[in-house]
All heavy atoms as an XYZ file, in Angstrom:
865
protein
N      -1.739     -0.109     -2.800
C      -1.128      0.983     -3.520
C      -0.935      2.205     -2.624
O       0.075      2.888     -2.737
C      -1.964      1.360     -4.739
C      -1.917      0.345     -5.866
S      -3.032      0.765     -7.210
C      -1.962      1.746     -8.210
N      -1.923      2.456     -1.766
C      -1.830      3.637     -0.902
C      -0.626      3.545      0.035
O       0.075      4.540      0.249
C      -3.118      3.805     -0.098
N      -0.370      2.353      0.573
C       0.802      2.191      1.449
C       2.093      2.376      0.660
O       3.046      2.985      1.163
C       0.791      0.815      2.112
C      -0.279      0.656      3.137
N      -0.293      1.347      4.321
C      -1.386     -0.103      3.140
C      -1.360      1.031      5.012
N      -2.054      0.142      4.313
N       2.122      1.871     -0.557
C       3.296      2.058     -1.417
C       3.525      3.523     -1.728
O       4.663      4.003     -1.713
N       2.453      4.260     -2.006
C       2.570      5.699     -2.272
C       3.088      6.422     -1.035
O       3.957      7.300     -1.142
C       1.212      6.279     -2.732
C       1.268      7.788     -2.820
C       0.811      5.687     -4.083
N       2.589      6.056      0.144
C       3.084      6.674      1.392
C       4.580      6.457      1.553
O       5.320      7.390      1.905
C       2.343      6.105      2.592
S       0.654      6.671      2.763
N       5.034      5.243      1.303
C       6.470      4.943      1.411
C       7.273      5.742      0.390
O       8.359      6.256      0.695
C       6.715      3.445      1.217
C       6.144      2.578      2.322
C       6.824      2.796      3.656
O       8.049      2.990      3.685
O       6.124      2.775      4.679
N       6.742      5.869     -0.819
C       7.444      6.627     -1.857
C       7.530      8.109     -1.502
O       8.562      8.746     -1.745
C       6.754      6.428     -3.202
C       6.886      5.006     -3.718
S       5.927      4.714     -5.197
C       6.938      5.560     -6.395
N       6.461      8.645     -0.939
C       6.486     10.047     -0.516
C       7.496     10.261      0.603
O       8.190     11.293      0.636
C       5.094     10.499     -0.080
C       4.039     10.573     -1.178
C       2.684     10.898     -0.588
C       4.430     11.576     -2.243
N       7.604      9.294      1.507
C       8.588      9.388      2.582
C      10.004      9.388      1.997
O      10.840     10.211      2.372
C       8.410      8.224      3.563
C       9.381      8.261      4.684
C       9.308      9.001      5.818
C      10.613      7.525      4.777
N      10.412      8.774      6.614
C      11.234      7.867      5.986
C      11.245      6.616      3.936
C      12.443      7.333      6.381
C      12.453      6.078      4.330
C      13.044      6.442      5.549
N      10.257      8.471      1.074
C      11.579      8.411      0.431
C      11.861      9.708     -0.321
O      12.969     10.240     -0.266
C      11.665      7.197     -0.519
C      11.689      5.909      0.290
C      12.887      7.289     -1.432
C      11.540      4.651     -0.536
N      10.850     10.230     -1.001
C      11.010     11.490     -1.732
C      11.399     12.614     -0.777
O      12.281     13.422     -1.069
C       9.707     11.804     -2.458
C       9.751     13.019     -3.331
C       8.369     13.229     -3.956
N       8.362     14.344     -4.855
C       8.627     14.281     -6.144
N       8.894     13.119     -6.699
N       8.616     15.357     -6.890
N      10.766     12.679      0.401
C      11.086     13.716      1.387
C      12.481     13.538      1.968
O      13.182     14.517      2.221
C      10.035     13.744      2.496
C       8.731     14.350      2.036
O       8.710     15.189      1.141
N       7.639     13.922      2.631
N      12.889     12.298      2.207
C      14.252     12.043      2.692
C      15.268     12.523      1.658
O      16.248     13.196      1.997
C      14.457     10.550      3.027
C      15.928     10.236      3.255
C      13.641     10.144      4.239
N      15.023     12.183      0.391
C      15.936     12.628     -0.672
C      15.971     14.150     -0.770
O      17.033     14.744     -0.960
C      15.525     12.011     -2.009
C      15.735     10.507     -2.139
C      15.111      9.979     -3.422
C      17.217     10.158     -2.086
N      14.813     14.784     -0.611
C      14.739     16.249     -0.647
C      15.548     16.846      0.506
O      16.291     17.815      0.321
C      13.282     16.694     -0.560
C      13.086     18.172     -0.658
C      11.600     18.498     -0.577
C      11.387     19.994     -0.499
N       9.968     20.311     -0.307
N      15.435     16.259      1.713
C      16.200     16.730      2.866
C      17.701     16.577      2.658
O      18.489     17.338      3.205
C      15.786     15.989      4.131
C      14.393     16.368      4.619
O      13.856     17.397      4.158
O      13.840     15.618      5.446
N      18.086     15.569      1.864
C      19.495     15.348      1.572
C      19.993     16.205      0.407
O      21.155     16.132      0.033
C      19.735     13.866      1.247
C      19.498     12.892      2.416
C      19.583     11.454      1.928
C      20.516     13.144      3.514
N      19.096     17.016     -0.166
C      19.494     17.928     -1.227
C      19.333     17.379     -2.629
O      19.782     17.986     -3.593
N      18.659     16.242     -2.765
C      18.455     15.644     -4.081
C      17.031     15.920     -4.532
O      16.081     15.553     -3.863
C      18.713     14.135     -4.032
C      18.585     13.457     -5.360
C      19.625     13.498     -6.279
C      17.428     12.778     -5.698
C      19.503     12.879     -7.507
C      17.306     12.150     -6.923
C      18.348     12.210     -7.821
O      18.222     11.604     -9.035
N      16.869     16.599     -5.660
C      15.544     16.907     -6.182
C      15.214     15.957     -7.327
O      15.956     15.862     -8.297
C      15.481     18.344     -6.669
C      14.125     18.728     -7.212
C      13.932     20.217     -7.196
C      12.658     20.651     -7.882
N      11.457     20.033     -7.453
N      14.095     15.258     -7.179
C      13.651     14.346     -8.236
C      13.066     15.158     -9.381
O      12.279     16.075     -9.172
C      12.617     13.364     -7.693
C      13.132     12.416     -6.630
C      11.994     11.608     -6.026
C      14.162     11.475     -7.223
N      13.451     14.793    -10.604
C      13.027     15.552    -11.773
C      11.831     14.939    -12.477
O      11.231     15.570    -13.339
C      14.192     15.667    -12.748
C      15.358     16.467    -12.181
C      16.541     16.434    -13.126
C      17.692     17.248    -12.631
N      18.357     16.731    -11.463
N      11.491     13.701    -12.129
C      10.353     13.047    -12.779
C       9.567     12.243    -11.747
O      10.058     12.012    -10.637
C      10.824     12.153    -13.924
C      11.787     11.062    -13.523
C      12.224     10.278    -14.748
C      13.144      9.150    -14.321
N      13.510      8.303    -15.424
N       8.360     11.823    -12.100
C       7.542     11.063    -11.147
C       8.197      9.739    -10.758
O       8.948      9.149    -11.539
C       6.247     10.796    -11.908
C       6.224     11.769    -13.018
C       7.657     12.069    -13.344
N       7.915      9.299     -9.549
C       8.407      8.007     -9.081
C       7.451      6.919     -9.583
O       6.238      7.122     -9.613
C       8.487      7.997     -7.562
C       9.450      9.026     -7.013
S       9.447      9.093     -5.202
C      10.426      7.663     -4.833
N       8.000      5.772     -9.980
C       7.201      4.673    -10.509
C       6.870      3.665     -9.422
O       7.752      3.191     -8.714
C       7.959      3.936    -11.622
C       8.105      4.771    -12.874
O       7.343      5.739    -13.033
O       8.979      4.448    -13.703
N       5.587      3.355     -9.306
C       5.126      2.262     -8.457
C       4.594      1.196     -9.408
O       3.510      1.332     -9.959
C       4.036      2.725     -7.494
C       3.463      1.657     -6.567
C       4.566      1.089     -5.663
C       2.343      2.206     -5.723
N       5.381      0.168     -9.650
C       5.034     -0.867    -10.612
C       3.891     -1.720    -10.073
O       3.920     -2.149     -8.926
C       6.254     -1.731    -10.927
C       7.355     -0.944    -11.551
N       7.410     -0.685    -12.884
C       8.428     -0.325    -11.007
C       8.476      0.048    -13.158
N       9.110      0.286    -12.017
N       2.907     -1.952    -10.923
C       1.713     -2.670    -10.510
C       1.299     -3.652    -11.598
O       1.341     -3.316    -12.784
C       0.594     -1.669    -10.241
S      -0.922     -2.418     -9.645
N       0.911     -4.873    -11.204
C       0.454     -5.860    -12.181
C      -1.062     -6.036    -12.149
O      -1.593     -6.989    -12.675
C       1.171     -7.200    -11.992
C       0.856     -7.863    -10.660
O       0.180     -7.238     -9.824
O       1.293     -8.993    -10.454
N      -1.764     -5.083    -11.560
C      -3.213     -5.141    -11.455
C      -3.816     -3.998    -12.273
O      -3.852     -2.852    -11.818
C      -3.620     -5.037     -9.982
C      -5.092     -5.227     -9.773
O      -5.906     -4.914    -10.627
N      -5.438     -5.730     -8.599
N      -4.284     -4.321    -13.480
C      -4.815     -3.276    -14.358
C      -6.067     -2.618    -13.769
O      -6.267     -1.424    -13.948
C      -5.139     -3.828    -15.754
O      -6.009     -4.956    -15.630
C      -3.885     -4.216    -16.500
N      -6.891     -3.383    -13.058
C      -8.091     -2.804    -12.442
C      -7.704     -1.740    -11.419
O      -8.324     -0.667    -11.365
C      -8.924     -3.893    -11.795
N      -6.699     -2.012    -10.600
C      -6.247     -1.032     -9.600
C      -5.696      0.221    -10.273
O      -5.950      1.338     -9.808
C      -5.191     -1.655     -8.699
N      -4.964      0.053    -11.361
C      -4.421      1.210    -12.094
C      -5.553      2.041    -12.674
O      -5.551      3.271    -12.579
C      -3.446      0.744    -13.195
C      -2.200      0.124    -12.563
C      -3.064      1.910    -14.098
C      -1.265     -0.543    -13.552
N      -6.551      1.385    -13.273
C      -7.676      2.106    -13.858
C      -8.483      2.843    -12.795
O      -8.894      3.986    -13.005
C      -8.573      1.133    -14.624
C      -7.930      0.632    -15.895
C      -8.723     -0.487    -16.561
O      -9.849     -0.772    -16.111
O      -8.206     -1.063    -17.525
N      -8.720      2.229    -11.644
C      -9.452      2.882    -10.555
C      -8.667      4.092    -10.048
O      -9.255      5.137     -9.751
C      -9.745      1.889     -9.417
C     -10.800      0.868     -9.880
C     -10.211      2.612     -8.156
C     -10.979     -0.311     -8.942
N      -7.356      3.977     -9.958
C      -6.533      5.095     -9.488
C      -6.601      6.282    -10.454
O      -6.608      7.433    -10.024
C      -5.082      4.649     -9.324
N      -6.670      6.003    -11.753
C      -6.701      7.071    -12.757
C      -8.097      7.636    -12.988
O      -8.230      8.779    -13.426
C      -6.150      6.560    -14.090
C      -4.668      6.452    -14.116
N      -3.840      7.532    -14.310
C      -3.845      5.394    -13.958
C      -2.579      7.143    -14.277
N      -2.555      5.848    -14.060
N      -9.141      6.864    -12.693
C     -10.512      7.259    -12.996
C     -11.187      7.848    -11.771
O     -11.377      7.154    -10.783
C     -11.293      6.043    -13.501
C     -12.668      6.405    -14.000
O     -13.086      7.549    -13.927
N     -13.374      5.418    -14.497
N     -11.580      9.119    -11.822
C     -12.189      9.744    -10.650
C     -13.644      9.343    -10.405
O     -14.235      9.748     -9.415
C     -12.090     11.235    -10.972
C     -12.117     11.303    -12.454
C     -11.408     10.053    -12.927
N     -14.237      8.559    -11.290
C     -15.638      8.175    -11.149
C     -15.788      7.158    -10.026
O     -15.032      6.191     -9.934
C     -16.170      7.589    -12.482
C     -17.599      7.096    -12.316
C     -16.074      8.613    -13.598
N     -16.795      7.372     -9.170
C     -17.063      6.452     -8.063
C     -17.748      5.191     -8.584
O     -18.698      5.263     -9.327
C     -17.962      7.146     -7.039
C     -18.461      6.265     -5.930
C     -17.359      5.880     -4.963
O     -16.356      6.558     -4.867
N     -17.548      4.808     -4.252
N     -17.246      4.043     -8.198
C     -17.853      2.762     -8.548
C     -18.333      2.084     -7.273
O     -17.804      2.333     -6.195
C     -16.819      1.842     -9.235
C     -16.305      2.383    -10.527
N     -17.024      2.352    -11.682
C     -15.122      2.970    -10.842
C     -16.321      2.897    -12.667
N     -15.157      3.285    -12.182
N     -19.317      1.213     -7.404
C     -19.809      0.468     -6.235
C     -18.713     -0.348     -5.585
O     -18.673     -0.500     -4.379
C     -20.966     -0.460     -6.636
C     -22.236      0.321     -6.926
O     -22.342      1.465     -6.439
O     -23.107     -0.218     -7.634
N     -17.805     -0.890     -6.399
C     -16.774     -1.758     -5.840
C     -15.634     -0.986     -5.173
O     -14.715     -1.579     -4.633
C     -16.230     -2.689     -6.917
C     -15.537     -1.948     -8.042
C     -15.089     -2.892     -9.127
N     -14.483     -2.122    -10.202
C     -13.715     -2.615    -11.103
N     -13.431     -3.884    -11.106
N     -13.208     -1.859    -12.046
N     -15.654      0.347     -5.235
C     -14.564      1.133     -4.653
C     -14.983      1.921     -3.416
O     -14.205      2.723     -2.917
C     -13.975      2.123     -5.680
O     -14.998      3.058     -6.059
C     -13.440      1.415     -6.889
N     -16.183      1.712     -2.913
C     -16.654      2.509     -1.771
C     -15.760      2.372     -0.546
O     -15.549      3.316      0.185
C     -18.089      2.123     -1.424
C     -19.087      2.652     -2.421
C     -20.489      2.293     -2.016
C     -21.462      2.809     -3.062
N     -22.822      2.392     -2.787
N     -15.218      1.185     -0.306
C     -14.400      0.962      0.885
C     -12.990      1.518      0.760
O     -12.246      1.535      1.716
C     -14.351     -0.534      1.212
C     -13.668     -1.355      0.175
N     -14.249     -1.669     -1.031
C     -12.442     -1.914      0.157
C     -13.406     -2.392     -1.743
N     -12.308     -2.550     -1.059
N     -12.615      1.994     -0.417
C     -11.265      2.545     -0.610
C     -11.328      4.009     -1.039
O     -10.398      4.516     -1.640
C     -10.456      1.727     -1.645
C     -10.153      0.355     -1.126
C     -11.160      1.674     -2.985
N     -12.417      4.689     -0.690
C     -12.639      6.059     -1.140
C     -11.502      7.000     -0.751
O     -10.988      7.732     -1.583
C     -13.965      6.569     -0.578
C     -14.374      7.927     -1.083
C     -14.702      7.945     -2.560
O     -14.943      6.873     -3.145
O     -14.681      9.045     -3.128
N     -11.077      7.004      0.490
C     -10.026      7.919      0.945
C      -8.705      7.587      0.264
O      -8.001      8.484     -0.229
C      -9.879      7.853      2.484
C      -8.701      8.686      2.947
C     -11.158      8.321      3.153
N      -8.361      6.304      0.201
C      -7.116      5.904     -0.454
C      -7.111      6.296     -1.920
O      -6.113      6.757     -2.451
C      -6.901      4.395     -0.336
C      -6.554      3.956      1.074
O      -6.162      4.817      1.879
O      -6.674      2.757      1.355
N      -8.256      6.110     -2.584
C      -8.346      6.418     -4.010
C      -8.104      7.903     -4.260
O      -7.389      8.277     -5.191
C      -9.713      5.981     -4.540
C      -9.834      6.047     -6.036
C     -11.125      5.402     -6.513
N     -12.306      6.044     -5.969
C     -12.899      7.102     -6.495
N     -12.400      7.673     -7.568
N     -13.979      7.598     -5.941
N      -8.668      8.761     -3.434
C      -8.468     10.209     -3.604
C      -7.023     10.601     -3.305
O      -6.454     11.456     -3.989
C      -9.428     10.997     -2.717
C     -10.832     10.976     -3.218
N     -11.227     11.593     -4.375
C     -11.939     10.374     -2.725
C     -12.500     11.400     -4.578
N     -12.962     10.653     -3.585
N      -6.416      9.991     -2.298
C      -5.012     10.248     -1.969
C      -4.108      9.873     -3.144
O      -3.219     10.635     -3.531
C      -4.641      9.445     -0.715
C      -3.185      9.447     -0.396
C      -2.532     10.592      0.026
C      -2.444      8.270     -0.514
C      -1.176     10.587      0.325
C      -1.100      8.258     -0.217
C      -0.462      9.414      0.203
N      -4.350      8.704     -3.723
C      -3.553      8.240     -4.863
C      -3.773      9.154     -6.063
O      -2.819      9.583     -6.717
C      -3.894      6.775     -5.201
C      -3.433      5.854     -4.080
C      -3.269      6.365     -6.528
C      -3.969      4.438     -4.172
N      -5.030      9.484     -6.362
C      -5.359     10.338     -7.510
C      -4.721     11.714     -7.365
O      -4.208     12.284     -8.336
C      -6.885     10.456     -7.634
C      -7.346     11.317     -8.785
C      -7.043     10.682    -10.110
C      -7.684     11.511    -11.222
N      -6.895     11.525    -12.419
N      -4.724     12.254     -6.161
C      -4.112     13.561     -5.920
C      -2.624     13.540     -6.287
O      -2.120     14.459     -6.914
C      -4.296     13.930     -4.454
C      -3.637     15.224     -4.037
C      -3.765     15.451     -2.542
O      -4.903     15.449     -2.050
O      -2.726     15.616     -1.883
N      -1.924     12.480     -5.896
C      -0.499     12.385     -6.199
C      -0.239     12.078     -7.669
O       0.776     12.504     -8.216
C       0.157     11.346     -5.290
C       0.355     11.888     -3.898
O       1.197     12.736     -3.669
N      -0.466     11.442     -2.962
N      -1.156     11.374     -8.317
C      -1.048     11.163     -9.764
C      -1.201     12.494    -10.494
O      -0.434     12.802    -11.406
C      -2.131     10.195    -10.253
C      -1.873      8.721    -10.101
C      -3.134      7.922    -10.383
C      -0.754      8.272    -11.021
N      -2.194     13.280    -10.103
C      -2.449     14.568    -10.750
C      -1.297     15.546    -10.552
O      -1.004     16.354    -11.448
C      -3.745     15.189    -10.229
C      -4.983     14.427    -10.677
O      -4.877     13.600    -11.621
O      -6.057     14.632    -10.067
N      -0.634     15.470     -9.391
C       0.517     16.344     -9.114
C       1.792     15.842     -9.792
O       2.846     16.470     -9.678
C       0.742     16.441     -7.596
C      -0.330     17.231     -6.894
C      -0.107     17.367     -5.385
N       1.274     17.236     -4.982
C       1.680     16.550     -3.907
N       0.801     15.929     -3.142
N       2.946     16.489     -3.585
N       1.696     14.707    -10.476
C       2.836     14.093    -11.185
C       3.968     13.716    -10.226
O       5.140     13.790    -10.556
C       3.369     15.005    -12.282
C       2.333     15.457    -13.283
C       2.384     14.634    -14.512
C       1.509     15.218    -15.600
N       0.258     14.580    -15.772
N       3.579     13.303     -9.012
C       4.547     12.838     -8.028
C       4.834     11.360     -8.251
O       5.959     10.904     -8.088
C       4.014     13.067     -6.594
C       4.930     12.453     -5.550
C       3.836     14.557     -6.341
N       3.796     10.628     -8.646
C       3.921      9.188     -8.883
C       3.286      8.830    -10.214
O       2.551      9.619    -10.805
C       3.204      8.371     -7.770
C       1.734      8.791     -7.695
C       3.909      8.498     -6.452
C       0.876      7.890     -6.852
N       3.577      7.634    -10.675
C       2.875      7.055    -11.822
C       2.893      5.545    -11.652
O       3.701      5.002    -10.892
C       3.473      7.494    -13.149
C       4.901      7.097    -13.359
C       5.426      7.638    -14.658
N       6.827      7.251    -14.777
C       7.608      7.605    -15.741
N       7.168      8.372    -16.700
N       8.861      7.205    -15.765
N       1.977      4.891    -12.327
C       1.804      3.450    -12.176
C       2.016      2.725    -13.498
O       1.044      2.422    -14.198
C       0.402      3.124    -11.638
C       0.110      3.698    -10.299
C      -0.884      4.639    -10.131
C       0.837      3.306     -9.195
C      -1.162      5.175     -8.890
C       0.576      3.837     -7.948
C      -0.423      4.773     -7.804
N       3.241      2.427    -13.854
C       3.441      1.633    -15.071
C       2.999      0.191    -14.831
O       3.202     -0.352    -13.745
C       4.939      1.722    -15.329
C       5.541      2.063    -14.019
C       4.497      2.816    -13.233
N       2.374     -0.395    -15.845
C       1.918     -1.776    -15.738
C       3.108     -2.721    -15.887
O       3.991     -2.510    -16.704
C       0.882     -2.086    -16.817
C       0.424     -3.510    -16.809
C      -0.423     -3.970    -15.815
C       0.865     -4.396    -17.767
C      -0.841     -5.289    -15.796
C       0.453     -5.713    -17.762
C      -0.402     -6.158    -16.774
N       3.119     -3.764    -15.075
C       4.149     -4.803    -15.147
C       3.428     -6.142    -15.269
O       2.530     -6.433    -14.475
C       5.034     -4.804    -13.876
C       6.045     -5.925    -13.918
C       5.715     -3.480    -13.705
N       3.798     -6.937    -16.259
C       3.215     -8.269    -16.383
C       3.516     -9.083    -15.138
O       4.585     -8.955    -14.540
C       3.783     -8.996    -17.608
C       3.295     -8.396    -18.897
O       2.143     -8.003    -18.997
N       4.172     -8.319    -19.878
N       2.590     -9.945    -14.782
C       2.775    -10.788    -13.591
C       4.040    -11.624    -13.693
O       4.710    -11.881    -12.695
C       1.569    -11.699    -13.398
O       0.446    -10.941    -13.043
N       4.369    -12.050    -14.912
C       5.573    -12.870    -15.102
C       6.849    -12.111    -14.773
O       7.873    -12.699    -14.460
C       5.655    -13.393    -16.538
C       4.541    -14.321    -16.932
C       3.261    -13.596    -17.318
O       3.328    -12.444    -17.803
O       2.182    -14.171    -17.083
N       6.798    -10.787    -14.868
C       7.978     -9.957    -14.617
C       7.981     -9.354    -13.211
O       8.904     -8.641    -12.843
C       8.041     -8.840    -15.655
C       8.195     -9.360    -17.072
C       8.036     -8.263    -18.102
O       8.032     -7.081    -17.725
O       7.923     -8.606    -19.278
N       6.958     -9.622    -12.436
C       6.834     -9.068    -11.089
C       7.664     -9.919    -10.120
O       7.242    -10.964     -9.660
C       5.362     -9.047    -10.690
C       5.066     -8.358     -9.385
C       5.235     -6.867     -9.456
O       6.360     -6.392     -9.410
N       4.154     -6.136     -9.525
N       8.872     -9.479     -9.823
C       9.800    -10.256     -9.009
C       9.304    -10.486     -7.592
O       9.614    -11.504     -6.982
C      11.166     -9.578     -8.974
C      11.893     -9.460    -10.316
C      13.221     -8.742    -10.120
C      12.108    -10.815    -10.939
N       8.533     -9.564     -7.048
C       8.061     -9.707     -5.662
C       7.090    -10.869     -5.492
O       6.898    -11.351     -4.379
C       7.406     -8.411     -5.204
N       6.479    -11.339     -6.582
C       5.516    -12.437     -6.476
C       6.128    -13.679     -5.849
O       5.449    -14.419     -5.146
C       4.933    -12.794     -7.848
C       3.846    -11.834     -8.280
O       3.480    -10.941     -7.476
O       3.359    -11.960     -9.417
N       7.405    -13.912     -6.079
C       8.049    -15.097     -5.522
C       8.068    -15.045     -3.995
O       8.112    -16.075     -3.332
C       9.481    -15.280     -6.095
C      10.436    -14.253     -5.530
C       9.999    -16.669     -5.854
N       7.973    -13.854     -3.430
C       7.987    -13.686     -1.981
C       6.591    -13.668     -1.372
O       6.445    -13.794     -0.163
C       8.712    -12.386     -1.618
C      10.146    -12.253     -2.142
C      10.667    -10.850     -1.898
C      11.044    -13.292     -1.524
N       5.563    -13.503     -2.207
C       4.217    -13.323     -1.671
C       3.183    -14.314     -2.172
O       2.085    -14.370     -1.626
C       3.697    -11.911     -1.992
O       3.653    -11.742     -3.419
C       4.588    -10.849     -1.379
N       3.501    -15.082     -3.228
C       2.517    -15.972     -3.834
C       3.134    -17.325     -4.144
O       4.349    -17.456     -4.256
C       2.004    -15.393     -5.157
C       1.327    -14.065     -5.048
C       0.913    -13.586     -6.418
C       0.308    -12.200     -6.336
N       0.021    -11.657     -7.660
N       2.266    -18.294     -4.348
C       2.724    -19.575     -4.853
C       2.905    -19.459     -6.360
O       1.973    -19.093     -7.068
N       4.088    -19.697     -6.853
C       4.372    -19.578     -8.285
C       4.946    -20.895     -8.809
O       5.393    -21.744     -8.032
C       5.363    -18.421     -8.576
C       4.747    -17.072     -8.209
C       6.667    -18.602     -7.833
N       4.959    -21.024    -10.120
C       5.513    -22.241    -10.727
C       7.022    -22.311    -10.488
O       7.669    -21.311    -10.172
C       5.226    -22.262    -12.230
O       5.980    -21.262    -12.890
N       7.562    -23.488    -10.646
C       8.998    -23.686    -10.430
C       9.827    -22.822    -11.380
O      10.844    -22.243    -10.994
C       9.339    -25.181    -10.617
C      10.781    -25.520    -10.379
C      11.099    -25.296     -8.915
N      12.501    -25.564     -8.673
C      12.988    -25.793     -7.484
N      12.212    -25.795     -6.441
N      14.267    -26.011     -7.322
N       9.367    -22.710    -12.633
C      10.079    -21.899    -13.629
C      10.128    -20.430    -13.201
O      11.183    -19.797    -13.230
C       9.393    -22.036    -14.991
C      10.039    -21.239    -16.084
C       9.272    -21.389    -17.399
C       9.866    -20.475    -18.447
N       9.072    -20.414    -19.655
N       8.976    -19.887    -12.800
C       8.908    -18.495    -12.347
C       9.730    -18.317    -11.076
O      10.458    -17.331    -10.919
C       7.441    -18.063    -12.129
C       7.363    -16.690    -11.472
C       6.674    -18.073    -13.439
N       9.642    -19.278    -10.167
C      10.396    -19.220     -8.919
C      11.898    -19.150     -9.195
O      12.587    -18.258     -8.690
C      10.080    -20.437     -8.051
C      10.863    -20.481     -6.773
C      10.438    -19.772     -5.666
C      12.028    -21.223     -6.677
C      11.161    -19.800     -4.480
C      12.762    -21.264     -5.504
C      12.320    -20.550     -4.397
N      12.402    -20.090     -9.997
C      13.844    -20.118    -10.302
C      14.294    -18.848    -11.002
O      15.355    -18.298    -10.691
C      14.180    -21.348    -11.145
C      14.072    -22.640    -10.367
O      14.153    -22.596     -9.112
O      13.909    -23.707    -10.998
N      13.484    -18.361    -11.945
C      13.838    -17.146    -12.679
C      13.884    -15.940    -11.741
O      14.830    -15.149    -11.783
C      12.819    -16.912    -13.795
O      13.035    -15.675    -14.416
N      12.877    -15.811    -10.883
C      12.817    -14.664     -9.966
C      13.942    -14.700     -8.941
O      14.571    -13.675     -8.658
C      11.472    -14.629     -9.240
O      10.428    -14.431    -10.157
N      14.196    -15.859     -8.396
C      15.271    -16.003     -7.410
C      16.613    -15.641     -8.044
O      17.439    -14.962     -7.429
C      15.277    -17.431     -6.823
C      16.557    -17.712     -6.062
C      14.081    -17.635     -5.917
N      16.814    -16.065     -9.281
C      18.055    -15.741     -9.987
C      18.171    -14.232    -10.222
O      19.221    -13.640     -9.986
C      18.105    -16.496    -11.317
C      19.415    -16.313    -12.042
O      20.486    -16.496    -11.403
O      19.394    -15.973    -13.243
N      17.091    -13.597    -10.673
C      17.109    -12.154    -10.934
C      17.317    -11.345     -9.658
O      17.929    -10.283     -9.683
C      15.813    -11.723    -11.608
C      15.707    -12.182    -13.046
C      14.376    -11.781    -13.641
C      14.236    -12.313    -15.047
N      12.894    -12.021    -15.610
N      16.788    -11.846     -8.541
C      16.959    -11.159     -7.264
C      18.339    -11.389     -6.647
O      18.701    -10.751     -5.669
C      15.875    -11.609     -6.275
C      14.465    -11.108     -6.562
C      13.446    -11.834     -5.691
C      14.370     -9.613     -6.350
N      19.089    -12.335     -7.214
C      20.422    -12.615     -6.697
C      20.404    -13.429     -5.420
O      21.366    -13.404     -4.659
N      19.309    -14.131     -5.178
C      19.199    -14.943     -3.979
C      19.883    -16.272     -4.215
O      19.850    -16.823     -5.311
C      17.728    -15.176     -3.622
C      16.994    -13.881     -3.312
S      15.214    -14.068     -3.186
C      15.055    -15.037     -1.712
N      20.515    -16.815     -3.198
C      21.215    -18.094     -3.320
C      20.769    -19.038     -2.219
O      20.282    -18.607     -1.172
C      22.745    -17.925     -3.263
C      23.162    -17.286     -1.930
C      23.247    -17.102     -4.432
C      24.642    -17.335     -1.664
N      20.928    -20.312     -2.472
C      20.631    -21.330     -1.457
C      21.902    -21.571     -0.666
O      22.884    -22.133     -1.185
C      20.151    -22.608     -2.150
C      19.793    -23.702     -1.159
O      19.933    -23.486      0.065
O      19.355    -24.773     -1.620
N      21.909    -21.140      0.588
C      23.146    -21.266      1.393
C      23.425    -22.719      1.760
O      24.514    -23.037      2.221
C      23.078    -20.381      2.659
C      21.911    -20.803      3.554
C      23.008    -18.916      2.281
C      21.905    -20.109      4.901
N      22.437    -23.593      1.573
C      22.615    -24.989      1.901
C      22.965    -25.847      0.698
O      23.203    -27.041      0.836
C      21.348    -25.538      2.578
C      21.026    -24.820      3.850
C      19.946    -23.953      3.913
C      21.809    -24.964      4.986
C      19.657    -23.257      5.076
C      21.533    -24.285      6.141
C      20.443    -23.431      6.190
O      20.169    -22.745      7.341
N      22.998    -25.250     -0.490
C      23.321    -26.022     -1.688
C      24.795    -26.418     -1.660
O      25.651    -25.623     -1.236
C      23.019    -25.189     -2.942
N      25.087    -27.652     -2.108
C      26.505    -28.052     -2.153
C      27.262    -27.202     -3.164
O      26.762    -26.860     -4.226
C      26.444    -29.514     -2.589
C      25.069    -29.752     -3.085
C      24.196    -28.678     -2.581
N      28.490    -26.863     -2.808
C      29.310    -26.018     -3.710
C      30.355    -26.837     -4.418
O      30.697    -27.918     -4.108
C      30.002    -24.894     -2.935
O      30.779    -25.475     -1.867
C      28.990    -23.927     -2.412
């Protein structure tokens, strides 16, 4: 999440330099409810000690209303087809939604 937030802040600054002002927070879609809860909850947990700096960076940007983390069901997470082993149904659906084609398929 921290790397995604960094990229979003960079894009936000590029848009600002081009004269475009964002009027609402940028969405970083996440299918991990535990990660969303940790980002929103300032309480230190034993399982978050190794991500202390990242957690504070993310929380700071959440509090400033620069970003927000809407939950996305895993079934609707299109990037999963590029990063995980998924079922054939999910694979075909995601590839279709992404507009990807098989260049070797007979036409």
